[in-house]
N, CA, C and O atoms as a DFTB+ gen file, in Angstrom:
512 C
 N C O
     1  1     -18.541       6.941      -4.829
     2  2     -18.892       5.628      -4.835
     3  2     -19.330       5.129      -3.365
     4  3     -18.513       5.024      -2.451
     5  1     -20.432       4.891      -3.257
     6  2     -21.167       4.085      -1.947
     7  2     -20.701       2.799      -1.663
     8  3     -20.929       2.045      -2.609
     9  1     -20.188       2.307      -0.811
    10  2     -20.255       0.673      -0.817
    11  2     -21.722       0.045      -0.481
    12  3     -22.052       0.011       0.704
    13  1     -22.578      -0.431      -1.431
    14  2     -23.595      -0.502      -1.447
    15  2     -23.664      -2.205      -0.524
    16  3     -24.706      -2.736      -0.140
    17  1     -22.271      -2.762      -0.355
    18  2     -22.553      -3.905      -0.066
    19  2     -21.442      -3.893       1.223
    20  3     -20.256      -3.588       1.099
    21  1     -22.068      -4.271       2.410
    22  2     -21.631      -3.897       3.502
    23  2     -20.304      -5.118       3.525
    24  3     -19.484      -4.955       4.428
    25  1     -20.156      -5.910       2.893
    26  2     -19.194      -7.186       2.260
    27  2     -17.899      -6.462       1.756
    28  3     -16.753      -6.880       1.918
    29  1     -18.235      -5.413       1.177
    30  2     -17.483      -4.997       0.034
    31  2     -16.161      -4.752       0.562
    32  3     -15.208      -5.152      -0.107
    33  1     -15.953      -4.159       1.653
    34  2     -14.717      -4.114       2.176
    35  2     -13.923      -5.074       2.321
    36  3     -12.700      -4.933       2.314
    37  1     -14.684      -6.476       2.514
    38  2     -13.806      -8.011       2.458
    39  2     -12.916      -7.792       0.962
    40  3     -11.687      -7.745       0.907
    41  1     -13.628      -7.702       0.065
    42  2     -12.687      -7.697      -1.147
    43  2     -11.858      -6.801      -1.363
    44  3     -11.042      -6.999      -2.263
    45  1     -11.823      -5.857      -0.794
    46  2     -10.797      -4.601      -1.043
    47  2      -9.520      -5.211       0.035
    48  3      -8.332      -5.194      -0.288
    49  1      -9.963      -5.665       1.174
    50  2      -8.639      -6.209       2.078
    51  2      -8.196      -7.639       1.307
    52  3      -7.007      -7.782       1.024
    53  1      -9.002      -8.518       1.028
    54  2      -8.329      -9.849       0.510
    55  2      -7.554      -9.439      -0.967
    56  3      -6.661     -10.169      -1.395
    57  1      -7.929      -8.343      -1.623
    58  2      -7.029      -7.820      -2.934
    59  2      -5.703      -7.686      -2.134
    60  3      -4.674      -8.352      -2.245
    61  1      -6.058      -6.414      -1.105
    62  2      -4.709      -5.752      -0.564
    63  2      -3.823      -7.300      -0.245
    64  3      -2.689      -7.495      -0.683
    65  1      -4.529      -8.229       0.526
    66  2      -3.525      -9.302       0.642
    67  2      -2.733      -9.863      -0.397
    68  3      -1.594     -10.299      -0.233
    69  1      -3.456      -9.839      -1.633
    70  2      -2.895     -10.820      -2.859
    71  2      -2.003      -9.661      -3.343
    72  3      -1.182     -10.011      -4.190
    73  1      -1.982      -8.536      -3.045
    74  2      -0.991      -7.684      -3.690
    75  2       0.406      -7.653      -2.774
    76  3       1.529      -7.417      -3.219
    77  1       0.087      -7.931      -1.472
    78  2       1.217      -7.874      -0.618
    79  2       2.142      -9.326      -1.227
    80  3       3.254      -9.453      -1.738
    81  1       0.954     -10.354      -0.839
    82  2       1.670     -11.868      -1.883
    83  2       2.676     -11.598      -3.131
    84  3       3.813     -12.065      -3.200
    85  1       1.893     -10.536      -4.374
    86  2       2.688     -10.562      -5.092
    87  2       3.841      -9.522      -4.842
    88  3       4.778      -9.603      -5.637
    89  1       3.912      -8.717      -4.028
    90  2       5.138      -7.989      -3.831
    91  2       6.247      -8.920      -3.262
    92  3       7.433      -8.691      -3.500
    93  1       5.897      -9.827      -2.612
    94  2       6.618     -10.682      -1.976
    95  2       7.245     -11.459      -3.260
    96  3       8.474     -11.529      -3.232
    97  1       6.673     -11.992      -4.262
    98  2       7.019     -13.001      -5.230
    99  2       7.966     -12.173      -6.268
   100  3       8.845     -12.666      -6.974
   101  1       7.591     -10.825      -6.198
   102  2       8.242      -9.790      -7.105
   103  2       9.847      -9.458      -6.310
   104  3      10.892      -9.377      -6.955
   105  1       9.779      -9.338      -5.188
   106  2      10.925      -9.369      -4.290
   107  2      11.861     -10.639      -4.536
   108  3      13.045     -10.505      -4.844
   109  1      11.380     -11.607      -4.412
   110  2      12.091     -13.022      -4.762
   111  2      12.633     -13.067      -5.938
   112  3      13.787     -13.476      -6.059
   113  1      12.051     -12.741      -6.782
   114  2      12.335     -12.617      -8.459
   115  2      13.128     -11.323      -8.883
   116  3      13.025     -10.902     -10.036
   117  1      13.874     -10.731      -8.003
   118  2      14.617      -9.507      -7.761
   119  2      13.792      -8.415      -8.652
   120  3      14.441      -7.674      -9.389
   121  1      12.483      -8.314      -8.599
   122  2      11.791      -6.963      -9.374
   123  2      11.722      -6.264      -8.538
   124  3      10.517      -6.063      -8.388
   125  1      12.348      -5.625      -7.721
   126  2      12.159      -4.823      -6.530
   127  2      11.423      -3.479      -6.967
   128  3      11.033      -2.746      -6.058
   129  1      11.202      -3.099      -8.280
   130  2      10.315      -1.746      -8.207
   131  2       9.023      -2.184      -8.434
   132  3       8.213      -1.283      -8.217
   133  1       8.449      -3.381      -8.842
   134  2       7.665      -4.098      -9.033
   135  2       6.667      -4.272      -7.520
   136  3       5.466      -4.095      -7.320
   137  1       7.980      -4.767      -6.475
   138  2       7.574      -5.145      -5.589
   139  2       7.118      -3.853      -4.477
   140  3       6.296      -3.893      -3.561
   141  1       7.964      -2.751      -4.932
   142  2       7.461      -1.431      -3.950
   143  2       6.024      -0.706      -4.723
   144  3       5.343       0.047      -4.027
   145  1       5.662      -0.935      -5.990
   146  2       4.568      -0.591      -6.461
   147  2       3.427      -1.160      -5.887
   148  3       2.473      -0.491      -5.490
   149  1       3.525      -2.736      -5.817
   150  2       2.661      -3.449      -5.269
   151  2       2.317      -3.304      -3.561
   152  3       1.206      -3.532      -3.083
   153  1       3.645      -2.832      -2.692
   154  2       3.331      -2.512      -1.422
   155  2       2.511      -1.289      -1.306
   156  3       1.815      -1.192      -0.294
   157  1       2.483      -0.439      -2.089
   158  2       1.856       0.967      -2.308
   159  2       0.360       0.543      -2.455
   160  3      -0.503       1.142      -1.813
   161  1       0.071      -0.405      -3.229
   162  2      -1.376      -0.681      -3.507
   163  2      -1.916      -1.511      -2.740
   164  3      -3.138      -1.578      -2.610
   165  1      -1.097      -2.255      -2.128
   166  2      -1.581      -3.103      -1.013
   167  2      -2.021      -2.311       0.287
   168  3      -2.919      -2.492       1.110
   169  1      -1.264      -1.589       0.174
   170  2      -1.560      -0.536       1.776
   171  2      -2.788       0.393       1.427
   172  3      -3.690       0.560       2.248
   173  1      -2.794       0.993       0.179
   174  2      -4.242       1.792      -0.163
   175  2      -5.331       1.025       0.094
   176  3      -6.247       1.362       0.843
   177  1      -5.252      -0.120      -0.576
   178  2      -6.385      -1.078      -0.563
   179  2      -6.732      -1.623       0.756
   180  3      -7.933      -1.832       0.928
   181  1      -6.074      -1.847       1.553
   182  2      -6.129      -2.212       2.992
   183  2      -6.747      -1.030       3.934
   184  3      -7.692      -1.225       4.697
   185  1      -6.177       0.045       3.797
   186  2      -6.840       1.631       4.319
   187  2      -7.973       1.859       3.607
   188  3      -8.794       2.421       4.332
   189  1      -8.453       1.642       2.325
   190  2      -9.479       1.836       2.002
   191  2     -10.587       0.524       2.270
   192  3     -11.769       0.693       1.968
   193  1     -10.200      -0.571       2.758
   194  2     -10.867      -1.331       3.020
   195  2     -11.798      -0.971       4.546
   196  3     -13.005      -0.987       4.788
   197  1     -10.688      -0.683       5.309
   198  2     -11.366      -0.419       6.812
   199  2     -12.036       0.920       6.713
   200  3     -12.888       1.183       7.562
   201  1     -11.786       1.699       5.886
   202  2     -12.545       3.271       5.595
   203  2     -13.700       2.529       5.212
   204  3     -14.383       2.402       6.228
   205  1     -14.318       1.908       4.119
   206  2     -15.396       1.130       3.739
   207  2     -16.267       0.268       4.610
   208  3     -17.475       0.084       4.465
   209  1     -15.377      -0.301       5.660
   210  2     -15.804      -1.209       6.587
   211  2     -16.923      -0.472       7.642
   212  3     -17.961      -0.983       8.062
   213  1     -16.363       0.954       7.954
   214  2     -17.230       1.825       8.960
   215  2     -18.361       2.257       8.088
   216  3     -19.072       3.017       8.747
   217  1     -18.764       2.111       7.036
   218  2     -20.100       2.383       6.117
   219  2     -19.645       3.681       5.378
   220  3     -20.511       4.275       4.737
   221  1     -18.500       4.132       5.399
   222  2     -17.988       5.475       4.227
   223  2     -18.040       5.169       2.903
   224  3     -17.988       4.020       2.466
   225  1     -18.143       6.185       2.232
   226  2     -18.096       6.117       0.745
   227  2     -16.698       6.223       0.352
   228  3     -15.879       6.871       1.002
   229  1     -16.414       5.546      -0.778
   230  2     -14.959       5.007      -1.099
   231  2     -14.603       6.320      -1.556
   232  3     -15.356       6.951      -2.297
   233  1     -13.133       6.921      -1.029
   234  2     -12.213       7.712      -1.442
   235  2     -11.421       7.480      -2.545
   236  3     -10.648       6.521      -2.556
   237  1     -11.536       8.375      -3.638
   238  2     -10.449       7.951      -4.838
   239  2      -9.502       9.050      -4.576
   240  3      -9.481      10.264      -4.781
   241  1      -8.682       8.116      -4.013
   242  2      -7.056       8.850      -3.837
   243  2      -5.641       7.978      -3.653
   244  3      -5.605       6.843      -3.179
   245  1      -4.758       8.555      -4.010
   246  2      -3.453       7.271      -3.790
   247  2      -2.809       7.941      -2.637
   248  3      -1.640       7.583      -2.493
   249  1      -3.294       8.944      -1.638
   250  2      -2.418       9.531      -0.657
   251  2      -2.475       8.750       0.517
   252  3      -3.465       8.956       1.220
   253  1      -1.739       7.982       0.874
   254  2      -1.723       7.192       2.112
   255  2      -1.865       7.856       3.326
   256  3      -2.624       7.511       4.231
   257  1      -1.059       8.893       3.326
   258  2      -1.026       9.765       4.436
   259  2      -2.705      10.185       5.037
   260  3      -3.203      10.208       6.163
   261  1      -3.268      10.505       3.551
   262  2      -4.585      11.006       3.967
   263  2      -5.486      10.064       4.581
   264  3      -6.161      10.189       5.603
   265  1      -5.345       8.797       3.525
   266  2      -6.062       7.598       3.964
   267  2      -6.229       7.077       5.790
   268  3      -7.112       6.724       6.572
   269  1      -4.260       7.400       5.759
   270  2      -4.165       6.610       7.187
   271  2      -4.780       7.553       8.399
   272  3      -5.162       7.247       9.528
   273  1      -4.722       8.854       7.692
   274  2      -5.468       9.946       9.055
   275  2      -7.074       9.622       9.094
   276  3      -7.702       9.559      10.151
   277  1      -7.496       9.479       8.153
   278  2      -9.006       9.129       7.894
   279  2      -9.366       7.848       8.610
   280  3     -10.553       7.641       8.861
   281  1      -8.443       6.973       8.959
   282  2      -8.766       5.563       9.606
   283  2      -8.141       5.432      11.109
   284  3      -8.155       4.457      11.861
   285  1      -7.608       6.691      11.294
   286  2      -6.710       6.511      12.560
   287  2      -5.304       5.726      12.904
   288  3      -4.814       5.460      14.001
   289  1      -4.874       5.478      11.694
   290  2      -3.592       4.714      11.677
   291  2      -2.245       5.563      12.722
   292  3      -1.749       6.689      12.758
   293  1      -2.115       4.619      13.261
   294  2      -0.616       5.183      14.094
   295  2       0.173       6.120      13.453
   296  3       0.479       6.043      12.263
   297  1       0.607       7.255      14.424
   298  2       1.334       8.086      13.707
   299  2       2.833       7.477      13.334
   300  3       3.541       7.959      12.450
   301  1       3.126       6.561      13.993
   302  2       4.480       6.352      13.702
   303  2       4.516       5.557      12.254
   304  3       5.402       5.677      11.408
   305  1       3.370       4.733      12.170
   306  2       3.318       3.939      10.843
   307  2       3.024       5.142       9.632
   308  3       3.641       5.233       8.570
   309  1       2.079       5.893      10.028
   310  2       1.829       6.956       8.994
   311  2       3.207       7.740       8.473
   312  3       3.670       7.751       7.333
   313  1       3.664       8.333       9.565
   314  2       4.779       8.866       8.957
   315  2       5.857       8.045       7.979
   316  3       6.529       8.564       7.088
   317  1       5.857       6.647       8.360
   318  2       6.706       5.958       7.341
   319  2       5.992       5.680       5.974
   320  3       6.628       5.249       5.012
   321  1       4.904       5.891       5.931
   322  2       4.012       5.922       4.591
   323  2       4.464       6.877       4.061
   324  3       4.373       6.601       2.864
   325  1       5.001       8.061       4.167
   326  2       5.117       9.022       3.392
   327  2       6.415       8.877       2.213
   328  3       6.503       9.583       1.209
   329  1       7.295       7.879       2.575
   330  2       8.470       7.396       1.525
   331  2       7.684       6.329       1.091
   332  3       8.294       6.019       0.067
   333  1       6.778       5.583       1.171
   334  2       6.345       4.543       0.394
   335  2       5.397       5.622      -0.784
   336  3       5.482       5.483      -2.004
   337  1       4.773       6.370      -0.298
   338  2       3.950       6.991      -1.272
   339  2       4.688       7.890      -2.279
   340  3       4.131       8.380      -3.262
   341  1       5.814       8.048      -2.005
   342  2       6.964       8.801      -2.836
   343  2       7.389       7.748      -3.643
   344  3       7.263       7.866      -4.862
   345  1       7.844       6.795      -3.191
   346  2       8.503       5.705      -3.937
   347  2       7.326       4.992      -5.134
   348  3       7.637       4.494      -6.216
   349  1       6.200       5.098      -4.672
   350  2       5.312       4.683      -5.712
   351  2       5.317       5.253      -6.767
   352  3       5.420       4.456      -7.699
   353  1       5.230       6.641      -7.172
   354  2       5.698       7.537      -8.077
   355  2       6.837       6.618      -9.006
   356  3       6.699       5.962     -10.039
   357  1       8.114       6.920      -8.061
   358  2       9.307       6.332      -8.597
   359  2       9.404       4.965      -9.329
   360  3      10.192       4.690     -10.234
   361  1       8.547       4.232      -8.827
   362  2       8.123       2.533      -9.277
   363  2       7.272       2.611     -10.824
   364  3       7.134       1.715     -11.657
   365  1       6.865       3.773     -10.845
   366  2       6.035       3.958     -12.088
   367  2       6.496       4.657     -13.246
   368  3       6.026       4.385     -14.351
   369  1       7.461       5.620     -13.078
   370  2       7.656       6.748     -13.961
   371  2       9.267       7.061     -13.857
   372  3       9.845       7.029     -12.771
   373  1       9.780       7.296     -14.807
   374  2      11.227       7.694     -14.827
   375  2      11.410       9.419     -14.124
   376  3      11.436      10.506     -14.701
   377  1      11.493       9.133     -12.963
   378  2      11.806      10.649     -12.272
   379  2      12.928      10.688     -11.612
   380  3      13.307      11.793     -11.226
   381  1      13.668       9.605     -11.343
   382  2      15.233       9.656     -10.974
   383  2      15.969      10.423     -12.127
   384  3      15.605      10.629     -13.285
   385  1      17.292      10.840     -11.361
   386  2      18.159      11.324     -12.534
   387  2      18.550      10.261     -13.623
   388  3      19.460       9.471     -13.374
   389  1      17.888      10.221     -14.820
   390  2      18.315       9.091     -15.787
   391  2      17.818       7.690     -15.543
   392  3      17.872       6.804     -16.397
   393  1      17.296       7.527     -14.236
   394  2      17.129       5.930     -14.115
   395  2      15.861       5.479     -14.504
   396  3      14.972       6.331     -14.498
   397  1      15.511       4.107     -14.909
   398  2      14.247       4.042     -15.318
   399  2      13.851       2.978     -13.905
   400  3      14.615       2.374     -13.152
   401  1      12.407       3.049     -13.925
   402  2      12.136       2.274     -12.251
   403  2      12.705       1.055     -12.154
   404  3      12.911       0.767     -10.975
   405  1      13.128       0.011     -13.115
   406  2      13.742      -0.947     -12.824
   407  2      15.095      -0.809     -12.375
   408  3      15.811      -1.780     -12.128
   409  1      15.403       0.219     -12.281
   410  2      16.950       0.366     -12.077
   411  2      17.097       1.314     -10.591
   412  3      18.169       1.538     -10.030
   413  1      15.785       1.781     -10.140
   414  2      15.779       2.908      -9.259
   415  2      15.610       1.991      -7.920
   416  3      15.172       2.708      -7.019
   417  1      15.745       1.078      -7.624
   418  2      15.001       0.777      -6.049
   419  2      16.233      -0.687      -5.815
   420  3      16.636      -1.373      -6.755
   421  1      16.577      -0.857      -4.573
   422  2      17.317      -1.687      -4.235
   423  2      16.803      -2.592      -3.256
   424  3      15.871      -2.198      -2.555
   425  1      17.315      -3.873      -3.080
   426  2      16.557      -4.911      -2.109
   427  2      16.598      -4.274      -0.875
   428  3      15.467      -4.156      -0.401
   429  1      17.402      -3.862      -0.244
   430  2      17.077      -3.195       1.046
   431  2      15.665      -2.375       1.165
   432  3      14.759      -2.577       1.974
   433  1      15.729      -1.492       0.232
   434  2      14.757      -0.680       0.175
   435  2      13.328      -1.586       0.368
   436  3      12.615      -1.548       1.371
   437  1      13.062      -2.521      -1.014
   438  2      11.979      -2.942      -1.199
   439  2      11.707      -3.874       0.094
   440  3      10.560      -3.889       0.540
   441  1      12.678      -4.628       0.698
   442  2      12.422      -5.295       1.877
   443  2      11.784      -4.688       2.851
   444  3      10.823      -5.223       3.405
   445  1      12.300      -3.323       3.233
   446  2      11.820      -2.346       4.294
   447  2      10.304      -2.199       3.874
   448  3       9.526      -2.435       4.798
   449  1       9.836      -1.922       2.898
   450  2       8.353      -1.522       2.151
   451  2       7.466      -2.625       2.360
   452  3       6.282      -2.466       2.657
   453  1       8.228      -4.180       2.154
   454  2       7.296      -5.131       2.415
   455  2       7.173      -5.346       3.933
   456  3       6.199      -6.004       4.297
   457  1       7.902      -4.951       4.740
   458  2       7.862      -5.031       6.239
   459  2       6.827      -3.906       6.827
   460  3       5.992      -4.083       7.713
   461  1       7.063      -2.861       6.197
   462  2       6.127      -1.702       6.475
   463  2       4.537      -2.284       6.005
   464  3       3.579      -2.162       6.768
   465  1       4.450      -2.757       5.000
   466  2       3.082      -3.066       4.442
   467  2       2.215      -4.437       5.390
   468  3       1.006      -4.576       5.581
   469  1       3.364      -5.300       5.843
   470  2       2.867      -6.111       6.489
   471  2       2.199      -5.856       7.978
   472  3       1.269      -6.372       8.598
   473  1       3.059      -4.894       8.212
   474  2       2.627      -4.237       9.478
   475  2       1.271      -3.389       9.521
   476  3       0.394      -3.341      10.384
   477  1       1.397      -2.766       8.348
   478  2      -0.123      -1.678       8.303
   479  2      -1.214      -2.935       8.077
   480  3      -2.294      -2.800       8.653
   481  1      -1.009      -4.134       7.288
   482  2      -2.003      -5.215       7.188
   483  2      -2.489      -5.897       8.698
   484  3      -3.645      -6.055       9.091
   485  1      -1.502      -6.166       9.242
   486  2      -1.606      -6.502      10.664
   487  2      -2.314      -5.807      11.761
   488  3      -2.771      -6.390      12.744
   489  1      -2.390      -4.412      11.527
   490  2      -2.695      -3.433      12.244
   491  2      -4.371      -3.391      11.843
   492  3      -5.231      -3.371      12.724
   493  1      -4.678      -3.382      10.460
   494  2      -5.723      -3.472      10.024
   495  2      -6.798      -4.717      10.330
   496  3      -8.029      -4.709      10.369
   497  1      -6.019      -5.578      10.492
   498  2      -6.866      -7.130      10.719
   499  2      -7.256      -6.839      11.901
   500  3      -8.422      -7.216      12.016
   501  1      -6.749      -6.195      13.164
   502  2      -7.057      -6.023      14.104
   503  2      -8.284      -5.130      14.238
   504  3      -8.942      -5.236      15.274
   505  1      -8.650      -4.293      13.334
   506  2      -9.672      -3.651      13.177
   507  2     -10.925      -4.366      12.714
   508  3     -12.043      -4.426      13.227
   509  1     -10.493      -4.826      11.741
   510  2     -11.855      -5.537      10.943
   511  2     -12.253      -6.985      11.397
   512  3     -13.211      -7.554      10.874
């Protein structure tokens, strides 16, 4: 998909901010698996927004490390995204030993992902 409208990246970034806001809302409601899912979605959309801003075609992937490399995300942040990508799968499917996603995440883990997501969005804000 080609980003026909040069302002399209703004929509992607605004949605990424809305996803982070929803992640915080679900965190406050102790729905940690939903918060983790939305953190991944927020980061993915923010990285794609930055990619689109530079006039590139939309990349259809959920791979945060791949997206991070494409936009020049700092290595320390990119490395921490690997765990968020793994957790994204666990937040959607029953892959842990007999646990459903709703039982798979603790408060402290979701809180770390919200902090990481906020950090990524702040870095991207400086770029756009």
